[in-house]
C-alpha positions in Angstrom: -54.3 -18.0 17.9 -56.1 -15.8 15.5 -55.1 -16.8 11.9 -54.7 -13.1 10.8 -52.6 -11.9 13.8 -49.4 -10.6 12.3 -46.7 -8.1 13.5 -44.6 -5.6 11.7 -41.4 -4.4 13.3 -40.1 -1.0 12.2 -36.3 -1.1 12.8 -33.8 -3.9 12.5 -31.5 -3.1 15.4 -31.0 -5.3 18.4 -34.3 -4.5 20.0 -36.3 -5.1 16.8 -34.4 -8.3 16.0 -34.9 -9.7 19.4 -38.6 -9.2 19.0 -38.5 -10.8 15.6 -36.7 -13.9 17.0 -39.1 -14.3 19.9 -42.2 -13.8 17.8 -41.0 -16.2 15.1 -40.2 -18.7 17.8 -43.8 -18.4 18.9 -45.0 -19.0 15.3 -46.4 -15.5 14.8 -46.1 -14.0 11.3 -43.6 -11.2 11.6 -41.8 -8.9 9.1 -38.9 -6.5 10.0 -38.5 -3.3 8.0 -34.9 -2.1 8.2 -34.1 1.2 6.5 -30.4 0.5 5.8 -29.3 -1.9 3.1 -27.4 -4.1 5.6 -28.2 -5.4 9.1 -25.8 -4.2 11.7 -24.5 -1.3 9.7 -23.7 1.5 10.6 -22.6 0.4 14.1 -23.2 3.3 16.6 -23.1 1.3 19.8 -20.1 0.9 22.2 -21.2 -2.7 22.7 -20.3 -3.1 26.4 -22.6 -5.5 28.3 -22.5 -8.1 31.0 -22.5 -11.8 30.3 -25.4 -12.2 32.7 -27.6 -9.9 30.6 -26.5 -11.7 27.4 -27.6 -15.0 28.9 -30.9 -13.6 30.0 -31.5 -12.3 26.5 -30.7 -15.6 25.0 -27.5 -14.3 23.3 -24.9 -16.3 25.2 -23.1 -18.6 24.5 -22.9 -17.2 21.0 -21.1 -18.5 17.9 -19.2 -15.3 17.4 -19.4 -11.7 18.5 -17.5 -11.3 21.8 -14.4 -9.2 21.1 -12.9 -8.6 24.5 -13.5 -9.2 28.3 -12.8 -6.8 31.1 -11.7 -7.3 34.6 -11.6 -3.6 35.6 -12.9 -0.2 34.9 -10.6 2.8 35.3 -11.9 6.3 35.8 -9.6 9.2 34.8 -10.1 12.7 36.3 -9.4 16.0 34.6 -5.9 16.0 36.0 -5.5 12.3 35.2 -5.9 11.0 38.7 -7.1 7.4 38.5 -9.5 5.2 40.3 -9.9 1.6 39.3 -12.8 -0.7 40.2 -11.9 -4.3 40.0 -14.6 -6.8 38.9 -14.5 -10.1 40.8 -14.6 -11.9 37.4 -14.4 -11.0 33.8 -18.1 -10.8 33.4 -18.2 -7.6 31.3 -17.5 -7.9 27.6 -17.5 -5.7 24.4 -19.4 -7.0 21.4 -19.0 -6.8 17.7 -22.5 -5.5 17.1 -22.4 -6.2 13.4 -21.8 -9.9 14.2 -24.3 -10.1 17.0 -27.1 -8.3 15.0 -26.5 -10.6 12.0 -26.6 -13.7 14.3 -30.0 -12.5 15.6 -31.2 -11.9 12.1 -30.1 -15.3 10.9 -31.9 -16.9 13.9 -35.1 -14.9 13.3 -35.1 -15.8 9.6 -34.4 -19.5 10.3 -37.5 -19.5 12.6 -39.7 -18.0 10.0 -39.4 -14.2 10.3 -39.1 -12.0 7.2 -36.5 -9.3 7.1 -36.6 -6.6 4.5 -33.6 -4.3 4.2 -33.6 -1.0 2.4 -37.2 -0.5 3.5 -37.7 2.5 5.7 -41.1 2.6 7.6 -42.2 6.3 7.3 -45.8 6.5 8.2 -48.1 4.6 10.6 -51.9 4.9 10.7 -53.6 3.1 13.6 -57.3 2.3 13.4 -59.6 0.1 15.4 -58.6 -3.2 13.7 -55.1 -2.8 12.3 -52.1 -0.5 11.6 -51.3 0.6 8.1 -47.6 1.1 7.4 -46.2 3.1 4.4 -42.6 2.7 3.5 -40.3 5.2 1.8 -40.8 3.3 -1.4 -44.6 3.7 -1.1 -45.1 0.1 -0.2 -48.2 -0.2 1.9 -48.6 -3.0 4.6 -51.1 -3.9 7.2 -50.6 -5.6 10.6 -52.5 -6.3 13.8 -49.7 -4.8 15.9 -46.7 -2.6 15.0 -43.5 -2.7 17.1 -41.7 0.7 16.9 -38.0 0.0 17.2 -36.5 2.6 14.9 -34.4 4.1 17.8 -33.7 7.6 18.8 -35.6 9.1 15.9 -38.8 8.0 17.6 -37.9 9.0 21.1 -40.2 11.9 22.2 -38.2 13.6 24.9 -36.1 15.8 22.6 -34.2 17.3 25.6 -33.1 13.8 26.7 -30.2 13.5 24.2 -26.5 14.0 24.0 -24.6 13.9 20.7 -22.3 10.9 20.7 -19.2 10.5 18.5 -17.2 7.2 18.2 -14.5 5.7 16.1 -12.0 2.8 16.0 -8.4 3.7 16.6 -5.0 2.2 17.4 -4.0 2.9 21.0 -1.0 2.5 23.3 -0.2 2.8 27.0 -3.7 1.8 28.2 -4.5 -1.6 29.8 -6.3 -3.9 27.4 -8.5 -5.5 30.1 -9.7 -2.2 31.4 -12.6 0.0 30.3 -11.3 3.6 30.5 -13.7 6.4 31.3 -12.6 10.1 31.3 -14.5 12.6 33.4 -13.6 16.0 32.2 -15.9 18.9 31.2 -13.4 20.1 28.7 -13.9 16.9 26.8 -17.5 15.9 27.5 -19.5 18.4 29.7 -22.2 16.5 31.5 -21.1 13.2 30.1 -17.8 11.4 29.6 -15.2 10.2 27.1 -14.3 6.5 26.7 -11.6 4.2 25.4 -12.8 0.6 25.1 -10.1 -1.9 24.0 -11.2 -4.4 21.4 -7.8 -6.1 21.6 -4.3 -5.2 22.5 -3.9 -2.8 19.6 -7.4 -1.4 18.7 -10.1 0.4 20.7 -13.4 2.1 20.4 -12.9 5.7 21.4 -15.6 8.3 21.8 -17.4 10.9 23.9 -20.7 12.7 24.1 -21.6 16.3 24.4 -24.5 18.7 23.6 -22.2 20.8 21.4 -18.9 21.1 19.6 -18.4 17.3 19.4 -15.9 17.4 16.6 -13.7 19.9 18.4 -14.0 18.0 21.7 -13.2 14.7 20.0 -10.0 16.2 18.5 -9.0 17.3 22.0 -9.7 13.8 23.3 -7.5 12.3 20.6 -4.7 14.6 21.7 -5.1 13.7 25.3 -4.9 9.9 24.7 -2.3 10.3 21.9 -4.4 8.9 19.1 -3.8 10.4 15.6 -5.7 8.3 13.0 -9.3 7.1 13.4 -11.5 4.9 11.3 -15.3 4.5 10.9 -16.2 7.8 12.6 -19.9 7.8 13.6 -22.1 10.5 15.1 -25.4 9.6 16.7 -27.7 10.6 19.5 -27.3 9.0 22.9 -30.5 8.9 25.0 -30.2 9.7 28.7 -33.6 11.2 29.4 -35.2 8.1 30.8 -38.1 5.9 29.6 -41.3 7.3 28.1 -44.2 7.5 30.5 -46.0 4.9 28.3 -44.7 2.3 25.8 -48.1 1.6 24.1 -50.2 3.8 21.8 -53.2 1.8 20.6 -51.7 -1.0 18.4 -48.3 0.6 18.3 -45.7 -0.8 20.8 -42.4 1.0 21.5 -39.3 -0.9 22.5 -35.6 0.0 22.9 -34.3 3.4 22.3 -37.7 4.4 20.8 -39.1 4.0 24.3 -36.1 5.6 26.0 -35.2 2.2 27.6 -31.5 3.1 28.2 -29.4 3.8 31.3 -29.6 7.5 32.1 -26.0 7.4 33.4 -24.3 5.9 30.2 -27.0 5.8 27.5 -26.4 2.0 27.2 -29.6 0.2 26.1 -28.7 -3.4 25.3 -30.0 -4.8 28.5 -32.9 -2.5 29.4 -34.1 -2.5 25.8 -33.5 -6.2 25.3 -35.6 -7.1 28.3 -38.3 -4.9 26.9 -38.2 -6.9 23.6 -38.7 -10.1 25.5 -41.6 -8.8 27.5 -43.3 -7.1 24.5 -43.0 -10.3 22.4 -44.4 -12.5 25.2 -47.3 -10.1 25.6 -48.1 -10.1 21.9 -48.0 -13.9 21.9 -50.4 -14.0 24.8 -52.7 -11.4 23.1 -52.8 -13.5 19.9 -54.2 -16.4 21.9 -56.5 -14.4 24.2 -57.8 -11.0 23.1 -58.6 -10.1 26.7 -54.9 -10.1 27.6 -53.6 -6.6 28.5 -50.3 -5.8 26.7 -49.9 -2.9 29.1 -50.0 -5.3 32.1 -47.8 -7.9 30.5 -45.2 -5.6 29.0 -45.2 -2.0 30.3 -46.0 -2.6 33.9 -43.6 -5.5 34.2 -40.8 -3.5 32.7 -41.4 -0.6 35.1 -41.7 -3.0 38.0 -38.2 -4.2 37.3 -36.3 -1.1 36.3 -38.2 2.0 37.6 -36.2 2.4 40.8 -32.8 1.9 39.2 -33.7 4.4 36.4 -34.7 6.9 39.1 -31.3 6.6 40.9 -29.5 6.9 37.6 -31.4 10.0 36.7 -30.6 11.5 40.1 -26.9 10.7 39.7 -26.9 12.2 36.2 -28.6 15.4 37.5 -25.9 15.7 40.2 -23.0 15.0 37.8 -24.2 17.4 35.1 -23.8 20.2 37.7 -20.3 19.3 38.6 -17.3 21.4 37.4 -13.9 20.0 37.0 -12.7 21.3 40.4 -15.5 19.2 42.0 -14.8 16.2 39.9 -11.2 16.4 41.0 -12.4 16.6 44.6 -14.5 13.5 44.1 -11.4 11.5 43.0 -9.3 12.8 45.9 -11.9 12.0 48.5 -12.6 8.6 47.1 -8.9 7.7 47.3 -8.8 9.0 50.9 -11.8 6.9 51.9 -10.7 3.8 50.1 -7.6 3.3 48.0 -6.6 4.0 44.3 -7.8 0.5 43.4 -11.1 -0.6 44.9 -12.1 -4.3 45.0 -15.9 -4.1 44.6 -18.5 -6.5 43.3 -20.5 -4.0 41.3 -23.6 -5.0 39.5 -22.9 -3.7 36.0 -26.6 -3.7 35.0 -27.9 -2.1 38.2 -24.7 -0.1 39.1 -26.4 2.7 41.0 -28.3 0.5 43.4 -25.2 -1.6 44.1 -22.9 1.4 44.6 -25.4 2.9 47.1 -25.5 -0.3 49.0 -21.7 -0.8 48.9 -20.7 2.8 49.9 -23.3 3.3 52.6 -25.0 6.4 53.9 -22.2 7.8 56.1 -19.6 7.7 53.3 -22.0 9.1 50.7 -23.0 12.0 53.0 -19.4 12.9 53.9 -18.3 12.8 50.3 -21.3 15.0 49.3 -20.5 17.6 52.0 -16.8 17.7 51.1 -17.6 18.3 47.4 -20.8 20.4 47.4 -21.5 21.6 50.9 -24.4 20.8 53.3 -27.2 21.4 50.8 -26.2 18.4 48.8 -26.0 16.3 52.0 -29.7 17.0 52.6 -30.7 16.0 49.1 -28.6 12.8 49.3 -30.1 11.9 52.7 -33.6 12.2 51.1 -32.5 10.0 48.2 -31.1 7.4 50.6 -34.3 7.4 52.8 -36.4 6.8 49.7 -34.1 4.0 48.6 -34.5 2.2 52.0 -38.3 2.5 51.9 -38.5 1.1 48.4 
């Protein structure tokens, strides 16, 4: 290993902290620059993730941080028709991201990483031998590689955003072991609203839209009979898909900065977390062998694993964004006719589009598409299915 090979990470969220832990574990000098004065705050993430992905990211079992486990997900239509998908086991959880991020920070620090809070990385200058970093307080640093993990602010597809709003609230008359998803263009056109129980009394409630989020959030509160909310946060949700490339010279993008989120939901714990592991391993290999290609070891491996699923998620989002409430209602009615109001499916939470396509099958998907949209959508769906089988 080169004795002067060091890494700076801009951003102390989950993706950046995972990189810090992995690089420190590999004995690489690493410093995290986090703009806020406290790790894990403010918390803008819904925190829903599968146990399988937590295990893969080295985050489970954890000392603390899991708030609730779910056995089902319930979808609510505009007219409050309901469809429930039952998980075979309670393998989906909601996290206290403040606790989880601080556990990661503690582990990274214990392994030798330096974490500097209240230090916003504002300007990067990449040259042939290093990256110069200037912070908001005019501190100047130099590193061999910079990991850009500052989140949505660094994501370049400015059309790939929704505005998300979320808070904590007391709730009633909703099952505590269900994730509740509301599909209704009056509340969240092109997206959805959610109620995620933390326990029997408290939930995270929120929605996303490209406009009028305060007004829509108040309408959602009225629908679910929630009056008082705490810790209201507004933040962008990335659904535009990953950037074409994650590497620019000596600057490496991970997490939301690279658009590594699910285009269907905007969730990025798993997609961005895997990116952090791959990028860290690539940097470790590069420190030992200058001929190693970070593009091969990180970017190409990530796309090899997630490209197809991201494509299906983007196709699904494109279709859903065009739906009006009348068509959403039809979808619920047809699904109930085909199956029942409670469907017992083994859905892969992390690759949900691929698993749903396999479970439902071509005939059912085509008949549902024709019933809702007409024959033109059937042809598009048939082409999607054909591509799916070939890949």
